[in-house]
C-alpha positions as CSV (number, residue, x, y, z in Angstrom):
1,X,26.7,73.4,-22.8
2,X,29.3,72.6,-20.2
3,X,32.0,75.3,-20.5
4,X,29.6,78.2,-20.9
5,X,29.3,79.3,-17.3
6,X,33.1,79.4,-16.9
7,X,33.3,81.8,-19.8
8,X,30.6,84.1,-18.5
9,X,31.9,85.4,-15.2
10,X,31.7,89.1,-16.0
11,X,28.3,89.8,-14.6
12,X,26.0,88.8,-11.8
13,X,22.3,89.1,-11.1
14,X,22.6,91.2,-7.9
15,X,24.5,94.5,-7.8
16,X,27.1,95.3,-5.2
17,X,24.8,98.1,-4.0
18,X,22.0,95.6,-3.4
19,X,24.4,93.2,-1.6
20,X,25.6,96.0,0.7
21,X,22.1,97.1,1.4
22,X,21.1,93.5,2.3
23,X,24.1,93.2,4.6
24,X,23.0,96.4,6.4
25,X,19.4,95.1,6.6
26,X,20.6,92.0,8.3
27,X,22.6,94.0,10.9
28,X,22.1,97.8,11.0
29,X,25.3,98.3,13.1
30,X,27.5,96.0,11.0
31,X,31.1,97.2,10.4
32,X,32.3,98.2,7.0
33,X,35.0,95.6,7.3
34,X,32.4,92.9,7.9
35,X,30.3,94.1,5.0
36,X,33.3,94.0,2.7
37,X,34.2,90.4,3.8
38,X,30.6,89.2,3.4
39,X,30.1,90.9,0.0
40,X,33.7,90.1,-1.2
41,X,34.5,93.8,-1.8
42,X,37.2,96.1,-0.6
43,X,36.4,98.3,2.4
44,X,36.9,101.3,0.1
45,X,34.3,100.0,-2.3
46,X,31.8,99.5,0.5
47,X,32.5,103.1,1.7
48,X,31.7,104.4,-1.8
49,X,28.5,102.3,-2.1
50,X,27.3,103.5,1.4
51,X,28.0,107.1,0.3
52,X,26.0,106.5,-2.9
53,X,23.1,105.1,-1.0
54,X,23.2,107.9,1.6
55,X,23.5,110.6,-1.1
56,X,20.4,109.3,-2.9
57,X,18.3,108.9,0.3
58,X,18.3,105.1,0.5
59,X,20.3,105.0,3.7
60,X,21.2,107.2,6.6
61,X,23.4,106.6,9.7
62,X,23.9,107.8,13.2
63,X,27.2,107.7,15.0
64,X,27.6,106.5,18.6
65,X,31.3,106.6,19.5
66,X,33.1,104.5,16.9
67,X,29.9,102.7,15.8
68,X,27.6,103.6,12.9
69,X,24.0,102.5,13.1
70,X,22.4,102.5,9.7
71,X,18.7,103.2,8.8
72,X,17.3,102.0,5.5
73,X,14.6,104.1,3.9
74,X,12.4,101.0,3.0
75,X,9.7,103.0,1.2
76,X,12.1,104.6,-1.3
77,X,11.5,103.4,-4.8
78,X,14.2,101.7,-6.9
79,X,16.2,103.8,-9.4
80,X,15.8,102.0,-12.7
81,X,12.7,103.0,-14.6
82,X,11.8,99.3,-15.1
83,X,11.6,98.9,-11.3
84,X,10.3,102.4,-10.4
85,X,7.2,101.0,-8.8
86,X,9.1,98.7,-6.5
87,X,10.4,99.8,-3.1
88,X,13.6,99.0,-1.3
89,X,11.5,96.9,1.1
90,X,10.3,94.7,-1.8
91,X,13.9,94.2,-3.0
92,X,15.1,93.3,0.5
93,X,12.3,90.9,1.0
94,X,13.6,89.0,-2.1
95,X,17.2,89.1,-0.9
96,X,16.4,88.2,2.7
97,X,16.6,84.5,3.3
98,X,15.2,82.8,6.4
99,X,17.9,80.9,8.2
100,X,15.8,77.7,8.0
101,X,15.7,78.0,4.2
102,X,19.5,78.3,3.7
103,X,20.2,74.6,4.0
104,X,17.2,73.4,2.2
105,X,17.1,72.5,-1.5
106,X,15.0,74.9,-3.7
107,X,11.5,73.7,-4.6
108,X,12.1,74.5,-8.3
109,X,14.7,73.0,-10.6
């Protein structure tokens, strides 16, 4: 069915919280502005997501001058009951992509 994907743009497989967490995993001292640009979110949305993640113990930060350095609690389990045995580390390992793999075609189709 050709037009089906154009009509179904209201959802994605990866949540914004997971995208923000993955961006922080790539660079623990990344700026909120850069996370927002990378994830295609507003800076305010990224601030709310970081606050959510910190409030629930998935993330913490230290401040050095004007720079935040984030620390991810990789052993914390995911929130949804269906993924309650999976850790943040396992999620991030799925989202992390080796630079050499980015330009290569997937081995499945």
